C-alpha positions as a Markdown table, in Angstrom:
| # | Residue | x | y | z |
|---|---|---|---|---|
| 1 | Met | 117.5 | 61.1 | 80.9 |
| 2 | Thr | 117.7 | 62.7 | 84.4 |
| 3 | Thr | 120.8 | 62.5 | 86.4 |
| 4 | His | 120.5 | 62.1 | 90.2 |
| 5 | Pro | 121.9 | 65.1 | 92.0 |
| 6 | Thr | 124.3 | 62.9 | 94.0 |
| 7 | Thr | 125.6 | 61.2 | 90.9 |
| 8 | Leu | 125.9 | 64.6 | 89.2 |
| 9 | Arg | 127.9 | 66.0 | 92.1 |
| 10 | Gln | 130.2 | 62.9 | 92.2 |
| 11 | Ala | 130.7 | 63.1 | 88.5 |
| 12 | Asp | 131.5 | 66.8 | 88.7 |
| 13 | Gln | 134.0 | 66.3 | 91.5 |
| 14 | Ala | 135.7 | 63.4 | 89.7 |
| 15 | Leu | 135.9 | 65.3 | 86.4 |
| 16 | Thr | 137.1 | 68.4 | 88.2 |
| 17 | Ala | 139.8 | 66.4 | 90.0 |
| 18 | Arg | 140.9 | 64.8 | 86.7 |
| 19 | Ala | 141.1 | 68.2 | 85.0 |
| 20 | Val | 143.2 | 69.6 | 87.9 |
| 21 | Ser | 145.5 | 66.5 | 87.9 |
| 22 | Ser | 145.9 | 66.8 | 84.1 |
| 23 | Ala | 146.7 | 70.5 | 84.4 |
| 24 | Gln | 149.3 | 69.8 | 87.1 |
| 25 | Phe | 150.9 | 67.1 | 85.0 |
| 26 | Leu | 151.1 | 69.5 | 82.0 |
| 27 | Ala | 152.5 | 72.2 | 84.2 |
| 28 | Gly | 155.3 | 69.9 | 85.3 |
| 29 | Val | 156.1 | 69.0 | 81.7 |
| 30 | Leu | 156.0 | 72.7 | 80.8 |
| 31 | Ala | 158.4 | 73.5 | 83.6 |
| 32 | Ala | 160.8 | 70.8 | 82.5 |
| 33 | Ala | 160.6 | 71.9 | 78.9 |
| 34 | Glu | 161.4 | 75.5 | 79.9 |
| 35 | Leu | 164.5 | 74.5 | 81.7 |
| 36 | Asp | 165.5 | 72.2 | 78.9 |
| 37 | Val | 165.3 | 75.2 | 76.5 |
| 38 | Val | 167.4 | 77.6 | 78.6 |
| 39 | Gly | 169.8 | 75.0 | 80.0 |
| 40 | Gln | 170.1 | 76.3 | 83.6 |
| 41 | Pro | 167.6 | 77.4 | 86.2 |
| 42 | Asp | 169.0 | 80.9 | 86.7 |
| 43 | Lys | 168.2 | 81.8 | 83.1 |
| 44 | Leu | 164.5 | 81.0 | 83.4 |
| 45 | Pro | 163.4 | 84.6 | 84.1 |
| 46 | Glu | 165.0 | 85.8 | 80.8 |
| 47 | Leu | 163.1 | 83.1 | 78.9 |
| 48 | Leu | 159.9 | 85.0 | 79.8 |
| 49 | Phe | 161.2 | 88.3 | 78.6 |
| 50 | Pro | 163.9 | 87.8 | 76.0 |
| 51 | Asp | 163.7 | 91.3 | 74.6 |
| 52 | Leu | 164.3 | 93.1 | 77.9 |
| 53 | Asp | 167.5 | 93.8 | 79.7 |
| 54 | Ala | 168.5 | 90.7 | 81.6 |
| 55 | Glu | 169.5 | 92.6 | 84.8 |
| 56 | Ala | 166.2 | 94.4 | 84.9 |
| 57 | Val | 164.4 | 91.1 | 84.5 |
| 58 | Arg | 166.4 | 89.6 | 87.3 |
| 59 | Arg | 165.5 | 92.5 | 89.7 |
| 60 | Val | 161.8 | 92.1 | 88.9 |
| 61 | Trp | 162.0 | 88.3 | 89.2 |
| 62 | Asn | 163.7 | 88.5 | 92.6 |
| 63 | Thr | 160.9 | 90.8 | 93.8 |
| 64 | Ala | 158.3 | 88.5 | 92.4 |
| 65 | Leu | 159.8 | 85.6 | 94.4 |
| 66 | Thr | 159.7 | 87.7 | 97.6 |
| 67 | Val | 156.0 | 88.5 | 96.9 |
| 68 | Gly | 155.3 | 84.8 | 96.2 |
| 69 | Tyr | 156.9 | 83.9 | 99.5 |
| 70 | Arg | 154.8 | 86.5 | 101.4 |
| 71 | Leu | 151.7 | 85.3 | 99.6 |
| 72 | Arg | 152.3 | 81.8 | 100.9 |
| 73 | Lys | 152.7 | 83.1 | 104.4 |
| 74 | Leu | 149.5 | 85.1 | 104.2 |
| 75 | Ala | 147.6 | 82.1 | 102.7 |
| 76 | Glu | 148.7 | 79.8 | 105.5 |
| 77 | Gln | 147.2 | 81.9 | 108.2 |
| 78 | Pro | 144.1 | 80.3 | 109.7 |
| 79 | Arg | 142.1 | 83.5 | 109.2 |
| 80 | Trp | 142.6 | 86.4 | 106.9 |
| 81 | Asp | 143.7 | 89.7 | 108.5 |
| 82 | Asp | 140.8 | 91.8 | 107.3 |
| 83 | Ala | 142.1 | 95.0 | 108.7 |
| 84 | Ala | 145.4 | 94.7 | 106.9 |
| 85 | Leu | 143.7 | 93.6 | 103.7 |
| 86 | Arg | 141.4 | 96.6 | 103.9 |
| 87 | Arg | 144.4 | 98.9 | 104.4 |
| 88 | Leu | 146.3 | 97.4 | 101.5 |
| 89 | Arg | 143.2 | 97.5 | 99.3 |
| 90 | Gly | 142.7 | 101.2 | 100.1 |
| 91 | Ser | 146.4 | 102.0 | 99.4 |
| 92 | Leu | 146.2 | 100.2 | 96.1 |
| 93 | Thr | 143.0 | 102.0 | 95.0 |
| 94 | Glu | 144.3 | 105.4 | 96.2 |
| 95 | Ala | 147.5 | 104.9 | 94.2 |
| 96 | Gly | 145.4 | 104.2 | 91.0 |
| 97 | Tyr | 145.7 | 100.4 | 91.1 |
| 98 | Thr | 142.0 | 99.9 | 90.9 |
| 99 | Gly | 142.1 | 96.4 | 89.4 |
| 100 | Met | 144.4 | 95.2 | 92.2 |
| 101 | Gly | 142.2 | 97.0 | 94.8 |
| 102 | Gln | 139.1 | 95.2 | 93.4 |
| 103 | Leu | 140.9 | 91.9 | 93.7 |
| 104 | Ala | 141.7 | 92.6 | 97.3 |
| 105 | Glu | 138.1 | 93.7 | 97.8 |
| 106 | Arg | 137.0 | 90.3 | 96.4 |
| 107 | Ser | 139.2 | 88.5 | 98.8 |
| 108 | Leu | 137.7 | 90.5 | 101.7 |
| 109 | Asn | 134.3 | 89.2 | 100.6 |
| 110 | Thr | 135.3 | 85.6 | 100.0 |
| 111 | Leu | 135.4 | 83.1 | 102.7 |
| 112 | His | 138.8 | 81.5 | 103.0 |
| 113 | Pro | 138.7 | 77.7 | 103.0 |
| 114 | Ala | 140.6 | 77.6 | 106.4 |
| 115 | Asp | 137.9 | 79.8 | 107.9 |
| 116 | Thr | 135.2 | 77.3 | 106.7 |
| 117 | Asp | 137.1 | 74.5 | 108.3 |
| 118 | Val | 137.4 | 76.3 | 111.6 |
| 119 | Arg | 133.8 | 77.3 | 111.7 |
| 120 | Thr | 132.6 | 73.9 | 110.8 |
| 121 | Ala | 134.7 | 72.3 | 113.6 |
| 122 | Arg | 133.3 | 74.9 | 116.1 |
| 123 | Asp | 129.7 | 74.3 | 115.0 |
| 124 | Arg | 130.1 | 70.5 | 115.7 |
| 125 | Thr | 131.2 | 71.0 | 119.3 |
């Protein structure tokens, strides 16, 4: 049996959306279960690293929260700042963080969804 491309595309999109929705549901249940285990939100970082010093985990956790906030701000930009990304990629690579540098390189070579929306809107006018 041959599946029509449009039908295949629609099925793929529907199944992908269902998988994402299921994953999001499970992530919410997992987050609730983690909090249920530790009893209060400020103990969540220590749940991830129970064998490490709680204060050291807290310092790392607070830095990670700052990084996450910065990531959100960068991702919300309508266009990636290629010059800054190249500079940061170079710094990472020079410091020996080759894997992280390669990730930054991949981001340089990947079209951000917001860029696609802007170009598509411009092409229509």
